[in-house]
N, C-alpha and C positions, 0 to 999 in steps of 0.2 A: 507494497499499500504506498508506505513512504517512499519507496523507490519510483512509485509512478508517479508521482506528487512530483518529485524533484524532475525527471526525464518531462513533463508537462510543462513547468518551469522554462527548465534549459533549453528544449525546442521550443520553448514562446521563443524564451528572447534572443535566441537564434534565428527565427522567422520575422519575430517585428523588426530585428534589426536589419535585417535584410529589406523586409517592403518596405520600414522608413525608408531606407534609402533609394529604390525604386521611384519610390510617392512620395516626394521631397517637401519641406517646408509643415511638417506634420508634429517636429516638436516636443515629442510627448515623454522624452525620456525615458528611461531605463524601465522603473514599471510599468509605463504606457507602454512601451514594447514588449514587453513579457504580457501583458492583459490582453494584448492587439491581438500576438502572434497564441494564444491560450485560442480563443475565441477564433483565428482565424483556421486555425486546425479543426473546428467544427464547422466553420464554413467550406473549408477546402472539402474535408469528409463529406459534407453533402454536397455540393458540387459534384465530383469525383462520383461519389456512388449513383447521382445520376446519373449521370453525363457518359461512364462508363462503367458501373457494376461493382466499381472499386475504389478503393480510398480509404481514409481514416487513419488517426494515431495509432500504432501499433507498438509503437515500444521506438529505442532511440534507436533511429536507422535514417538511411536519407531519405526512404519513401514519406516517411510522417516529417520529415524540416519540411521538404520540397509542397505537402497536401499542406501542411500549416503555414507556409508560405504563398503560395495561391488562395487562400484563403484571406490569409495578412493582406495582402494586395487589394484585391476584392473589397473586405473590410474600408480598409484607406481610403478607398476610393468615392465610398458609399459615404462616408463620412465628412470630406473633403470637397463633396456633392452637395451635403444639406451645407456647411459651415466655409465653404470657400471664398475666395476673396471676394468678396460684397464690396460694392460702393451707397453708401449712406446717402439719402437724398438730402440737400438742404434746400428750407426753406429762406 
């Protein structure tokens, strides 16, 4: 159980950090990258399962990092869509 949680944190950190490099300007920091990576693992697993019938984070391996990375990029793009560079109207 503890090993699984540590694996999720490490994979989340790696995937979140890589995704933040691809989707620049997020500025979430280490904890934010870990959270984005963990949520990205869930999103990536759902996307890959839906498209290809495979997916999910299955331990500490490259496939899990790739899955979490794909989901983290999707998550950051969605977040950017709603919080991106908005201009405020001046009256």
